[in-house]
N, C-alpha and C positions, 0 to 999 in steps of 0.2 A: 272667405271663399266657399262657394257652394260645392259640396262633394259630388263627384260624378257617380252615375249609376249605369248598370248594364254594360260594364267594360270588361275587357280581358284583364286578368290580374295574376300576379305571382305572389307567393308568400315567402317571406324571409324570416327564419328562426335562428336564434343563437343561444348557446350556453357557454360558460367560461372554460370548462375543462372537458377532456375526453371521458373522465370518470363520471361527470354529470350526465354526459350523453349516453353512457352505457348503463349506469345504475339508476338514474333518476328518470322522471317522465317529463322533464322540462320542455324538450323539443315537441313531444306529442301534445302537451297542454297548450303550448303556444300555437301550434298548427290548428288545433281544434277551435281555439278562440278566434283565430284569424278566419277560418272557414265559416264560422258562425256569422262573423261580421260581413264576409263577402256575400253570403246568402241573403243577409238583410239588405245589402246595397244592390243586389242583383248582379254581382260580378261573377264572371266565369273564371275559376282558378285553373290555369293551364300548367303551371309548374310550381314546385316547392323547393326552395334552396335552404341550406342550413350550414352552420359552422359550430365548432366546439373549441373556440379560441377566445382570448381576451378581447374585450371591446375597445381596448386602447390601440389595437393593431389595425392597420388599414388593409394590408395585403392578405385578407382572409380568402381562402379558396371559394367558399360559398358566395361571398359578396362579389368577388371577381366574376364568377359565373353569372350572377344576377345582372351585373352591368353589361356583360357580353351579350346576354339574352336580350336586354333592353335595346342595345344598339342594333342588334340584328333585326328586331321587330319595331324599330323606332316609329314607323308610320302608324302603328296600332295604338300609340299612346297608352301603354300598359300601366296599370296601377300596381304599386308595390305596397303590400300590406305587412306591417310589423305589429307585434303584440303590444309593445311599449317602446318609448323613445330610447330606453336604455339598451334595447336589443339591437338598435342600429349602431350605437357607439357608446363608449363609456368615457368620452373626453370631448370637450367643446370643440377642439381643433379637428379631431377626427370626424365628429358629427357634421360640422360645416362643410368639410371637404366631400364627404360621402353624399351629403344633401345636394351639393352642387353637381356632382358627377351623375347622380340619378336624374336630375333635372336636364342636364345636357344630353343624356342618353334617351330622352323622350319619355321618361317615367314620371309618375306622380305618386308622392308618398302619402299613405293613409294609415290610420291606426284607430282601433276602437277606444283608445285611451286619450287621444289628443287630436285636435283638428289643426292640420298644417295650413295656415293661411299666409297671404302675402301682405296683409296690413301690418302696421307697426305693433299693434297690441298682440297679435298672434305670434309675430316674430319674437317679441319680448318674452312671452310665455315659453315659447319653444327654446330660446336660448337659456332661460332660467332653469328649465327642466334638464337641459343638457349639462348645465353647470352643476346642478344638484347630483346628477348621475355620475359625473366625474368625481365629485366630492365623496360620494358613497364608495366608489371604487378605491379611491386613495385611502379613505378611512378604514375600509375593510382590510386593505393591505397592511396598514399600520397596526391594526389590532391583531391580525394574524402573525405578523412579525414579532410583536410584543409577547404574544402568548407562546410562540416558539422559543423566543429568547428566554422567557421565564422558565420554560421546561428544561432548556439547556442548563440554566443556572441550578436547577434541581438535580442535574446529573443524567438527563435523558438525551439521546441523540434524536434529532428531528428531521434530518435530511435522508436522502436515499441510502439504503443499507450498502456498505462497501462489500467487496468480494470476501466471502467467508462468513457473512452474517445475513440474517433475514429478520423481519419484524414478526413478533408474536404478541398476541393480546396479553396484557398484564392484569392480574387480579386486582391491582390497585388503580386500574383505569388506564386507558391509552395503550400504546404499544411499546415494547422494549426489544432491543436487539438480542438475538440468541445466536449461538455458534452453529454453523452448517458444517458438519463433518462429512468426509475427511479433509475438506478444504481448509478449515480453520487450523487443524493440526499441521498441515503442510506449510501454511504460512508461518506458523509458530516455529517450525523447524528451520525454515529459511531465514527468519530474522535472528534466531539464536545462532545459526551457523555463521551469519555475517558478523554478528557481535563478537564471536569467539575467534574469528579468523579462519574458520573452515572455508568460507567463501571470501575471496579477496576483492570482489567487485560486484557492482550491481548486475553486470552481465552474467556473472556466475549464478547469482540468485535467480535471475530470469530463466536461465537454462535449467536450474533445479526445479522451478515451478513447472516449466514446460515438459519436464521428464515424467510428470504425473498425468496420466490421461484424464483423471477426474477434474483437473484444474480448469476452470472456465476460461474461454478465450473471447476475444472481442468479435464483433460481427464479421470481421475480415478473416477470421480463422487463425489468428495468432495472438500472442500476449504482447501488448505494446510496452515500450520503455516507460511511458507515462503511467501506466497501470502499476508497474513494479515500483516506480518512485513514490506513488501515493501510498502503496502498502508499506513502504519502508519509512515514511515520514508521518503517517497518521497516528497520533497518540491513542486513537480509538482502539488500535490493536493491542495496547497495553492495558486496556480497561479504563482509559481516561478520555475525556472530551475537552475540546478547546475550539474557540472561534475568534480569531483576531478581528475579523470583519464586524462581528456583533459584540466585540469587547467582552467575551466570556473567557476568563482565564482558565488555565489548566486545572481540572478538578476530577475527582473520582466519579466514574460513571456507573449507572445501574445495569451494567452488562459485564460479562466475563471476558477478560482479555485473553490473547493467545500467548503473550509473553509478559514478563514482569516489567515494571516501569524502569528498573535498573538496566535491564537488557535493552529496552527501547532507547534509553539515553546513551548507551554505548554505541548503538547503531547510529544515532545522530552525530556523535563525536567522530566516528569513522567517516560518515558522509561529509562532514564539514572539513575534513582534511587530516584528522588525527587517525590515520589508517595505515594499513600495510600497502605496499606497492600494488597497484591494480594490475590485473592480468588482462590479456588480450580478449576482446569480445568475439574474435573469429577463430576460436580454438577448434582444431579438428580432433574429433574423438579418436582418430587413428594414431595420434601422437601424444599420449598422456605426459611424456617427459619433456615436451616442448616448454621452454622456460626454466627447466631444471638442469639443462646440460649446456655448458659453456665450451667454447673453442679453447683448446689448451694453449694456443699461440697468442690470441688477442684478448681472451677472457670475456668475450661478449657472448650473450645467449645465441645458441644455434637455432635456426628456423628448421622447418621440415616440409617435405613435399613427396609426392609420388612421381616416380620416373618410369616412363613407358619403355618396356623392352620389346623384344621380338614377338613374344606371345602373351605377355602379361605386364602388369604394373608392379613396381617394387618401391617400398617405403624407405626413405633416407632422411637423416638429419644433416643439415648443410650449414656451413659458415657463410653468412651473407654480409659480413662486416667489411666495408670497403677500406682498403689500406692494410688489411691482414694478408700475410703471405699465403695463407690457406684459403683465400677468398674463392668461393665456388666449389671447394672440395667437400665431398660428402662421405658419410659413413652409414652403413646399413643400420636400420632401426633395430633389428634383432640383435646386433652385436652389442649395442649399448644396453638394451633392455635385459638381455641375458646376463650381462655383467651386474646389473642392478639386482636381478633375481638371485644371483649367486651371493650378493651381499646380504640380502634378506634371509637367505638360508643360513648363513653363518651367524646372523644376529638372533636367530631363534634360541631363546634360553631353555634350560632344562625345566622339566615339570616341577622339580623340587624348588627351583628358584621362583617360578610363577606362583606356586603354592604359598611360599613365604611372603611374597609381595601382596597377594590377595588377603592374607591374614593381617598384614600391617595396615592395608587400606580399611579393612573392617574395624580394626582397633581405633584408627583415627576417626572413622565415621562415628563410632560409639562415643568417643571422647567429645567430639563436637556436639553431639546430641545432648550430652550431659552438661555442657557449658551454656545452654541456651539462656538461662536466667542471667548469667553474667553478661552475655552478649546483648540481651534486651536492655539491661541497665545502661550499658555503654551507648547503645543507640539512642536511648532517651536523653542521655547527657549531650549527645551530638545534636539531637533535635533542639534541645534548649539553647545550645550555643548558636545554632543557625537562627533561631527566633530572636536572640539577642542582637545578632548582626543586622537582621532585618529592621528591628526597632531603631537601632542607631542610624541606619541609612534613611529611614523615614523621617527622623528628626532633622537630618542634614538637608533632605529635600525641602522641608518646611522653612529652613533657614536660608536656603540658597535662592538667589534671584537670577542666576544665569541659566538660560534655557538649555545650553549645552551640558552644564553640570547636572542639571535635573534629569535630563535624558539619560546620561551615563549612570546616575544613581538608580533610576527606574529600571534600566536594563540589568543592573546588578541585583536589584531586589527580585526581579523576575527569575534570574538564575538561582538565587537562594531559595525562592519558593519551590522551584523544581527539585532542588537538593532536599528540601524539607519533605516533599512528597515521597521521594525515594527512600529516605530514612524511616518515614512513617510506615511505608509499605514493608520495608525490611523488618521493622519492629513487629508488625502484625504477623509476618511469616515466621518470625523467630520461634523455634521450638516445634514448628510443623514441617513435615517432610512431604514435598510435592510428589516425589517418586521414591520407591524403595531402593535399598542398597543394590540389590541384584539388577534391577532395571537401570540404575544409574551407571554402574561400572561393568556390566556384563560385556558390552561391545568393546570397551577399552581393554579389558583383560584378555578378551579373545584376540584382539589385535596384537597385544603385547606378547601373548603366548605363541602366535604364529602369524607374523606380518606378511609372509609370503602368501598365505591362504587368501587374505583380503585382496592382495594385489592380483592374483591369478583368477579369482572367482568374482571379484567385485565389479561394480560399474565404473564408468569413466570418472565420476566424482569420487568414488572410493579410492581409486588409484591416485588421484590428486591428494587425498587425505594421507595416504601412505607416504607419499613423497614429502609432504609437509611435516609429518610427525617423525620421519626417519632422518631427514637431512637438515642440517643447520645452515648449509650453503649449497650452491649449485655444484653438481658433478662437473669435473673438468676432463675433457677428452684429449689425451695426448695422441697426436697423429702417428707417433712411432711406437709407443708402448701400450696404448689403449686407455681405458678409464683409470684415472688416478685414484689414490686412496681418498675415500669419501670423508667429509667432515660431518660427523653424526650429531643428532640432537642429544640433549642432556641425558634422557633415560637410557638410550642405547650406548652412549659414550661411557656410562658407568658400568656397562657390561664388559668393557674392554680389558680390565685387569682385576685380579683378586683383591688387591689393596683398595682400589676405588670402590668395589662393591661393599667392602667392609665399612668404608667411610659412609657410603650412602645409607646402609642399613643399620648403622650404629645406634643403639638405644640411649636414651637419657639416663641420668643417674637414678638408680633404684629399680631399673628393669632387669629382670633375670629370667631365663639364662640368656647369655649372649649367643647369637647365632653365627656360626662360622660356615662360609660357603665353600664348597669344593672349587678348586681352581678351574677356570674356564679356558679352554684352548681353542684357538682359531686355526683354520687351514691356511694355506699359503695366500699371499696378498693377491688382490685382483690383477688380472692380466692387463 
């Protein structure tokens, strides 16, 4: 086919990614070459269209605009100039479809690299070049995936950095994840809190993250449940990487985690069902004791609400259990919370007692530090035992012919491999102290010395912690006599009598002198 001259023309350019469009000069180079060709043919270039998308896609904005322009000026028989056949499409199917649409819109395709003819030989060459372009795209994708998988096998993350991390150039080549503070530390505290029971549900972890103004939100201005779930299930936050889709098993990564692998595994156990009872996601911060106060008649948790009065609104705890004789009956929030504050006041131990406990914690801390060599030896024996189990299971897999049995063995091997990684990490940490004694126990001792202080001055989450650490069961509100005697947690229960305190603090054989505590006296029972 003889190429036309002195026609109106448009130029279509394409690169594969937005990064190529911003950082490279691919679009400019293509346009320059196409303009040179247009000048040689005498064409008048009236528009330039471009895309920064994969050539395997049909619905590209630049191509759609090109087709719309051709249809609008169909009578002008406009020439469409492309630098190379691969710029039109990177697949034979996409190429043929776009070729037909350009033709039906009244356009004629031209390129300085190939002559588009209607004879059989020209069509054959065109189809061969389109097939080669498709093969190159597929081959490039395979090579990129293989290189990325190989990098993951070496312990490097290759996808977009998750919340709390960013990429930084590594001296060894490539990029490596580094922590972004304070976000990484906030995530670490949230995961540790969930593993330890400080937070009882994913909703509580989400609220904890949202309470920090530094924590990034999605484009809609809030933290999504899916984002929180990813944070809680990505082993990357433990310093490990894994990709089941690319068959990359769990392995140590070349980045610093925000929690230990042991803590991460505890989080997974709780998420899979081995957890404490979940708390409501719609908790109102005005009622911290919601879920901790039961109706004295039906023993079901009381709900809470604000009741509108003549001039203001008043907070109440209410029994909403149908079938209860006290259904719909309410009690003022202050009445229950003041009774709990009175309990905290009576639980406050003497400074002498707190001082003795602090000394015993310090002694146990020092003893544990001195036993690190024994612990390391025990962990090595545990690792060897796990490896022996793995070897035995692999032998059984080779002997078995049942697909079901093999799958069960493979799942068990995967679990043992994870246990092995946990023990290896614990062995590496044995004898090292991530945080000092004062940093580790300061908050705990401050709470123990004055639980009322944390309740009155702390945040909503702090008040939840006080309730969990103080009570072993819900408070029961008797509609006649008020709050009943509370069932205390073990530490505070031991404060109840002189004899119990002596049992709690009794030393092992060989420790001198024996400490005797002064008797502790409590005021009258709760009203």
